[in-house]
C-alpha positions, 0 to 999 in steps of 0.5 A: 487470450490463450496461455500461449498468447499471454505475455510473461511478466517482465524482468525484475527492475533493479534499484536506482537510488530513488529513495536514498537516505529516506526513512519509510514506514509501511503498513501491512508489510509482512507476508508476500503481497504488495506491502512486502514488495514495496518494503523490498523495493524501498530498501533496494532504492537506498532507503536509510531504514524501513519500519514495517507494521503488521497485525501478524506478529510471527509473520512480521518477525520473520520478515524483519529477520529475513530483510535485516539479514539481507539488507542490514539489521540496522535498516529494518525494524518492525512493530505490531500495528493494527490500524484500527487502534490509534495508539498503535499507529502512533507507536509505529510512526514513533519507531521511525524517530530513532532513524531520524523520523518518517519521510515516506509513509505507505498505507497498504493496510486493507481488508476485502471480502465478497458479500452481497449487499443483501446479506451484508451485516453491519459488522462486515461493513464496519470492519472493512471500512474501519481498516481500509478507509478509517485506518488509512485516515488515522495513518495519514493524520498521524504522519501528516502531523509529524511531517508538518511539525518537523518542517521538512516535508514528506510523502504519503502513498495510499493503496486504493483499488480499481473497484473504487471506480468500477462496479464489481459484484459482492464488493460494496463495502470494499469498493466504498472504502477504496473510493473513500481512500481516493477522495481522502487522498485528494482532500488530504493533499490540499490540507498538507500541501502548505507544509510540503507534504505530498499525498498520492495513491495507487489503484491496482487492479489484480496483483497476484500473491499467495494470500489472494489465491488462498481467499479467491476461487480459481474461477474468479481469478481466471475471470478477473485475469481475463479482463487484463489487456496483458492476460495476466495479473500484475506482480506485486513488485510492479505495483510497488514500483509505482509506489516508489515512483510516487514516493520519490522526487521524480513525482515532486509536482504530483499531489492528490493524484490516483494512478491506476496500476492496471492493464485494463479500462477502469 
């Protein structure tokens, strides 16, 4: 597909009040990727408040200040959170209590990398698994307990990846972690269903943002883009739209599902 044949990204979709009066927590929420996009979408959809978690303190502070100026400082809060540290996960969710308690959790934190299994160290493997899979589990467990004890239900949305289904060179650790997120989503959904808590996941293929461009070669990005039916990467907000759908009452009968946000065959 040539540049002339590639369809442009669609116009940005305005909010429709899908998360009116909800309180959301989003991990890895600062910066310019999917996490930042879903925070903005949640606020645009009428959430009462959003609590941002991120390991990058300066970037987190800038995001909170910017979003607070745009949507109201009383609707945005942030806390440094490393999802590999259980106490920090607990503190992030506790921050939502001052707004009335978490209704929606979006688990966006993850770590990738490109390493051949032949050269991969145990440390490289464990780091990716601990952030992308075990970190998601810690957040699901902590939020699930709060939602169960509060007794008014809730929604958890996890961020997986198409590499959880599809083989890709150099991605053994990341693919294993994301396949684990999919299985975690399905099983946690059954554990939490009796308490009215839904757990679903999105599985994006390629969402373009500055950080991805910084850590990936132009050649690799072009090759990945060529697999897409539209001949372009997704905008982060296009993935965020599907997360918002899963967090909203429009998906009220969905739990344990993994939705591919992709224009390709997984």
